[in-house]
C-alpha positions as a Markdown table, in Angstrom:
| # | Residue | x | y | z |
|---|---|---|---|---|
| 1 | Met | -83.9 | 12.6 | -48.6 |
| 2 | Ala | -81.4 | 11.6 | -45.8 |
| 3 | Phe | -77.8 | 11.0 | -46.1 |
| 4 | Val | -76.1 | 7.9 | -45.0 |
| 5 | Pro | -72.6 | 8.4 | -43.7 |
| 6 | Thr | -70.2 | 5.5 | -44.4 |
| 7 | Arg | -68.0 | 6.5 | -41.4 |
| 8 | Arg | -64.8 | 5.6 | -43.1 |
| 9 | Tyr | -63.4 | 4.6 | -46.5 |
| 10 | Asn | -65.7 | 1.7 | -48.1 |
| 11 | Pro | -64.1 | -0.1 | -51.0 |
| 12 | Glu | -67.5 | -1.6 | -51.9 |
| 13 | Leu | -69.1 | 1.8 | -52.4 |
| 14 | Ser | -66.0 | 3.3 | -54.3 |
| 15 | Gln | -65.5 | 3.7 | -58.0 |
| 16 | Ala | -62.4 | 4.2 | -59.9 |
| 17 | Gly | -60.2 | 4.7 | -56.9 |
| 18 | Val | -62.2 | 7.3 | -54.8 |
| 19 | Gly | -63.4 | 7.2 | -51.3 |
| 20 | Val | -67.0 | 7.5 | -50.6 |
| 21 | Leu | -68.0 | 9.3 | -47.5 |
| 22 | Ala | -71.8 | 9.5 | -47.7 |
| 23 | Val | -74.6 | 8.3 | -50.0 |
| 24 | Asn | -78.2 | 9.4 | -50.1 |
| 25 | Asp | -81.2 | 7.2 | -49.4 |
| 26 | Ala | -81.5 | 6.5 | -53.4 |
| 27 | Gly | -77.9 | 4.9 | -53.1 |
| 28 | Glu | -76.2 | 7.9 | -55.1 |
| 29 | Ile | -72.9 | 9.0 | -54.1 |
| 30 | Gln | -73.2 | 12.4 | -52.1 |
| 31 | Ile | -69.7 | 13.1 | -50.7 |
| 32 | Val | -66.5 | 11.6 | -51.9 |
| 33 | Phe | -62.8 | 12.4 | -52.2 |
| 34 | Gly | -59.8 | 11.4 | -54.3 |
| 35 | Thr | -57.0 | 12.5 | -56.6 |
| 36 | Thr | -58.9 | 12.1 | -60.0 |
| 37 | Val | -62.2 | 14.3 | -60.3 |
| 38 | Pro | -64.8 | 11.8 | -61.8 |
| 39 | Ala | -65.2 | 12.1 | -65.6 |
| 40 | Asp | -68.0 | 13.8 | -67.2 |
| 41 | Ala | -70.9 | 11.4 | -68.0 |
| 42 | Ala | -70.0 | 9.1 | -65.0 |
| 43 | Ala | -73.0 | 7.6 | -63.4 |
| 44 | Gly | -74.0 | 7.2 | -59.6 |
| 45 | Tyr | -72.9 | 10.6 | -58.3 |
| 46 | Ala | -76.0 | 12.6 | -56.9 |
| 47 | Thr | -77.0 | 16.1 | -58.3 |
| 48 | Gly | -74.9 | 18.4 | -55.9 |
| 49 | Cys | -72.4 | 15.8 | -54.9 |
| 50 | Leu | -69.1 | 17.1 | -53.4 |
| 51 | Phe | -65.8 | 15.8 | -54.7 |
| 52 | Met | -62.8 | 16.9 | -52.5 |
| 53 | Lys | -59.6 | 16.5 | -54.7 |
| 54 | Thr | -57.0 | 15.5 | -52.0 |
| 55 | Asp | -54.1 | 16.7 | -54.0 |
| 56 | Gly | -55.9 | 19.9 | -55.2 |
| 57 | Gly | -55.0 | 23.6 | -54.7 |
| 58 | Ala | -56.5 | 27.0 | -54.8 |
| 59 | Gly | -59.5 | 26.8 | -57.1 |
| 60 | Thr | -59.0 | 23.1 | -57.6 |
| 61 | Ala | -59.6 | 21.3 | -54.2 |
| 62 | Leu | -63.3 | 21.3 | -54.3 |
| 63 | Tyr | -65.8 | 20.2 | -57.2 |
| 64 | Val | -69.6 | 20.1 | -57.3 |
| 65 | Asn | -71.7 | 17.8 | -59.7 |
| 66 | Glu | -73.8 | 20.2 | -61.6 |
| 67 | Gly | -75.1 | 17.4 | -63.8 |
| 68 | Thr | -77.5 | 14.4 | -63.0 |
| 69 | Ala | -77.0 | 10.9 | -61.2 |
| 70 | Val | -77.1 | 9.5 | -64.8 |
| 71 | Ser | -74.6 | 11.8 | -66.2 |
| 72 | Ala | -72.2 | 13.7 | -64.0 |
| 73 | Asn | -70.7 | 17.1 | -64.7 |
| 74 | Phe | -68.2 | 18.0 | -61.9 |
| 75 | Asp | -67.2 | 21.7 | -62.0 |
| 76 | Ala | -64.8 | 23.5 | -59.6 |
| 77 | Ala | -66.5 | 25.2 | -56.7 |
| 78 | Thr | -65.9 | 29.0 | -56.7 |
| 79 | Val | -66.1 | 31.4 | -53.8 |
| 80 | Ala | -67.6 | 34.7 | -54.6 |
């Protein structure tokens, strides 16, 4: 599965005020940024999708979709 970089903010690919940076070849969002973490059960975000919270801090700046493309579940990434 290849990634397709959008190279810049693309409003056509954006959902609920987030900026999409990359999608996979299935059309699912793979890398995204914004101030509001996507809600649980949101659709369109690939499993493993990275969300960068632009106003986050320690422990709240990077999130990973541990759900599915049909029902997202974004959890804060932790460093061991």
